C-alpha positions as a Markdown table, in Angstrom:
| # | Residue | x | y | z |
|---|---|---|---|---|
| 1 | Lys | 148.5 | 179.8 | 33.9 |
| 2 | Leu | 145.0 | 178.3 | 33.5 |
| 3 | Ala | 143.6 | 180.9 | 35.9 |
| 4 | Cys | 145.2 | 183.7 | 33.8 |
| 5 | Ile | 143.6 | 182.3 | 30.6 |
| 6 | Thr | 140.2 | 182.2 | 32.4 |
| 7 | Arg | 140.5 | 185.8 | 33.7 |
| 8 | Cys | 141.6 | 187.1 | 30.3 |
| 9 | Ser | 138.7 | 185.3 | 28.6 |
| 10 | Lys | 136.2 | 186.7 | 31.1 |
| 11 | His | 137.6 | 190.2 | 30.3 |
| 12 | Ile | 137.1 | 189.5 | 26.5 |
| 13 | Phe | 133.5 | 188.3 | 27.1 |
| 14 | Asn | 132.8 | 191.4 | 29.2 |
| 15 | Ala | 134.3 | 193.7 | 26.6 |
| 16 | Ile | 132.1 | 192.2 | 23.9 |
| 17 | Lys | 129.1 | 192.5 | 26.2 |
| 18 | Ile | 129.8 | 196.2 | 26.8 |
| 19 | Thr | 130.4 | 196.9 | 23.2 |
| 20 | Lys | 127.3 | 195.1 | 21.9 |
| 21 | Asn | 125.0 | 196.1 | 24.8 |
| 22 | Glu | 123.9 | 192.5 | 25.0 |
| 23 | Pro | 125.4 | 189.2 | 26.3 |
| 24 | Ala | 128.3 | 187.9 | 24.3 |
| 25 | Ser | 128.0 | 184.4 | 22.7 |
| 26 | Ala | 130.5 | 181.8 | 21.7 |
| 27 | Asp | 130.1 | 183.0 | 18.1 |
| 28 | Asp | 131.4 | 186.4 | 19.2 |
| 29 | Phe | 134.1 | 185.1 | 21.5 |
| 30 | Leu | 136.1 | 182.7 | 19.3 |
| 31 | Pro | 136.7 | 185.1 | 16.4 |
| 32 | Thr | 137.6 | 187.8 | 18.9 |
| 33 | Leu | 140.0 | 185.5 | 20.6 |
| 34 | Ile | 141.6 | 184.6 | 17.3 |
| 35 | Tyr | 142.0 | 188.2 | 16.5 |
| 36 | Ile | 143.5 | 189.0 | 19.9 |
| 37 | Val | 146.0 | 186.1 | 19.7 |
| 38 | Leu | 147.0 | 187.2 | 16.2 |
| 39 | Lys | 147.5 | 190.8 | 17.3 |
| 40 | Gly | 149.0 | 190.1 | 20.7 |
| 41 | Asn | 151.3 | 187.4 | 19.4 |
| 42 | Pro | 152.0 | 186.1 | 23.0 |
| 43 | Pro | 155.5 | 184.8 | 23.4 |
| 44 | Arg | 155.9 | 181.1 | 24.0 |
| 45 | Leu | 152.2 | 180.5 | 23.6 |
| 46 | Gln | 152.7 | 176.9 | 22.3 |
| 47 | Ser | 155.0 | 176.1 | 25.2 |
| 48 | Asn | 152.5 | 177.4 | 27.8 |
| 49 | Ile | 149.7 | 175.4 | 26.2 |
| 50 | Gln | 151.8 | 172.3 | 26.4 |
| 51 | Tyr | 152.8 | 173.0 | 30.0 |
| 52 | Ile | 149.2 | 173.4 | 31.0 |
| 53 | Thr | 148.2 | 170.2 | 29.1 |
| 54 | Arg | 151.0 | 168.2 | 30.8 |
| 55 | Phe | 150.8 | 169.4 | 34.3 |
| 56 | Cys | 147.2 | 170.5 | 35.0 |
| 57 | Asn | 144.7 | 168.2 | 36.6 |
| 58 | Pro | 143.0 | 166.6 | 33.5 |
| 59 | Ser | 139.5 | 166.9 | 35.0 |
| 60 | Arg | 140.1 | 170.6 | 35.3 |
| 61 | Leu | 140.9 | 170.9 | 31.7 |
| 62 | Met | 137.8 | 168.9 | 30.6 |
| 63 | Thr | 135.2 | 170.6 | 32.7 |
| 64 | Gly | 133.9 | 174.0 | 33.9 |
| 65 | Glu | 134.9 | 177.5 | 32.9 |
| 66 | Asp | 138.7 | 176.7 | 32.9 |
| 67 | Gly | 138.2 | 173.9 | 30.4 |
| 68 | Tyr | 135.9 | 175.9 | 28.2 |
| 69 | Tyr | 138.3 | 178.8 | 27.9 |
| 70 | Phe | 141.4 | 176.6 | 27.5 |
| 71 | Thr | 139.6 | 174.7 | 24.7 |
| 72 | Asn | 138.7 | 177.9 | 23.0 |
| 73 | Leu | 142.3 | 179.1 | 23.2 |
| 74 | Cys | 143.5 | 175.8 | 21.7 |
| 75 | Cys | 140.9 | 176.1 | 18.9 |
| 76 | Ala | 142.1 | 179.6 | 18.2 |
| 77 | Val | 145.7 | 178.5 | 18.0 |
| 78 | Ala | 144.8 | 175.5 | 15.8 |
| 79 | Phe | 142.8 | 177.8 | 13.5 |
| 80 | Ile | 145.7 | 180.2 | 13.1 |
| 81 | Glu | 148.2 | 177.4 | 12.5 |
| 82 | Lys | 146.0 | 176.0 | 9.7 |
| 83 | Leu | 145.0 | 179.3 | 8.2 |
| 84 | Asp | 145.3 | 179.2 | 4.4 |
| 85 | Ala | 143.6 | 180.6 | 1.3 |
| 86 | Gln | 141.1 | 177.8 | 1.1 |
| 87 | Ser | 139.9 | 178.1 | 4.7 |
| 88 | Leu | 139.1 | 181.8 | 4.0 |
| 89 | Asn | 137.6 | 181.3 | 0.6 |
| 90 | Leu | 140.3 | 183.4 | -1.0 |
| 91 | Ser | 142.4 | 182.9 | -4.0 |
| 92 | Gln | 146.0 | 182.0 | -3.2 |
| 93 | Glu | 147.1 | 185.3 | -4.8 |
| 94 | Asp | 144.8 | 187.4 | -2.6 |
| 95 | Phe | 145.8 | 185.4 | 0.5 |
| 96 | Asp | 149.5 | 185.9 | -0.2 |
| 97 | Arg | 148.9 | 189.7 | -0.7 |
| 98 | Tyr | 147.0 | 190.0 | 2.5 |
| 99 | Met | 149.4 | 187.9 | 4.5 |
| 100 | Ser | 152.4 | 189.9 | 3.2 |
| 101 | Gly | 150.8 | 193.2 | 4.1 |
| 102 | Gln | 150.8 | 194.4 | 0.5 |
| 103 | Thr | 147.1 | 195.0 | 0.6 |
| 104 | Ser | 144.2 | 194.6 | 3.0 |
| 105 | Pro | 140.5 | 194.0 | 2.4 |
| 106 | Arg | 138.6 | 197.2 | 2.1 |
| 107 | Lys | 136.1 | 197.5 | 4.9 |
| 108 | Gln | 133.2 | 198.8 | 2.8 |
| 109 | Glu | 133.3 | 195.7 | 0.6 |
| 110 | Ser | 132.3 | 193.5 | 3.5 |
| 111 | Glu | 128.8 | 195.0 | 3.6 |
| 112 | Thr | 128.3 | 194.4 | -0.2 |
| 113 | Trp | 129.4 | 190.8 | -0.3 |
| 114 | Ser | 126.9 | 188.2 | -1.6 |
| 115 | Pro | 125.3 | 185.9 | 1.0 |
| 116 | Glu | 127.5 | 183.1 | -0.3 |
| 117 | Ala | 130.7 | 184.9 | 0.8 |
| 118 | Cys | 132.7 | 183.7 | 3.8 |
| 119 | Leu | 130.6 | 184.3 | 6.9 |
| 120 | Gly | 133.7 | 184.2 | 9.0 |
| 121 | Val | 135.2 | 187.2 | 7.3 |
| 122 | Lys | 132.0 | 189.1 | 7.7 |
| 123 | Gln | 132.0 | 188.2 | 11.4 |
| 124 | Met | 135.6 | 189.3 | 11.7 |
| 125 | Tyr | 134.8 | 192.7 | 10.3 |
| 126 | Lys | 131.9 | 193.0 | 12.7 |
| 127 | Asn | 134.1 | 192.1 | 15.6 |
| 128 | Leu | 136.8 | 194.5 | 14.5 |
| 129 | Asp | 134.2 | 197.3 | 14.5 |
| 130 | Leu | 133.2 | 196.3 | 18.0 |
| 131 | Leu | 136.9 | 196.2 | 19.2 |
| 132 | Ser | 137.5 | 199.6 | 17.6 |
| 133 | Gln | 134.5 | 201.1 | 19.4 |
| 134 | Leu | 135.7 | 199.6 | 22.7 |
| 135 | Asn | 139.2 | 200.9 | 22.1 |
| 136 | Glu | 137.8 | 204.4 | 21.6 |
| 137 | Arg | 135.9 | 204.2 | 24.9 |
């Protein structure tokens, strides 16, 4: 299971690298992983994370590539679990509308936001553009 996470993560890094025409960074990887986990909605993800945590050699989880990618997956899941209006700098009403699917942020607005706006949302739009380009290829 841990090897599958590592292979998948390497594919994500490679896809980002191909799309950007430059090496991918952790700043690119984590938001992309969050998006992929949200869109993919893998079945029994929590159960698999607990299985890996309980039965994998602890030193393997704390070092090297496997540990890095597993930690990022756990961070992505924790971010999704704690996702709320405040963490996205949104009003509760806007958050509820976006989460229910009643509305979605308009893409063109992301380029006109003030510098104080949520950098995470800006990065998400940038990563969505990159994923769209990759999907078209």
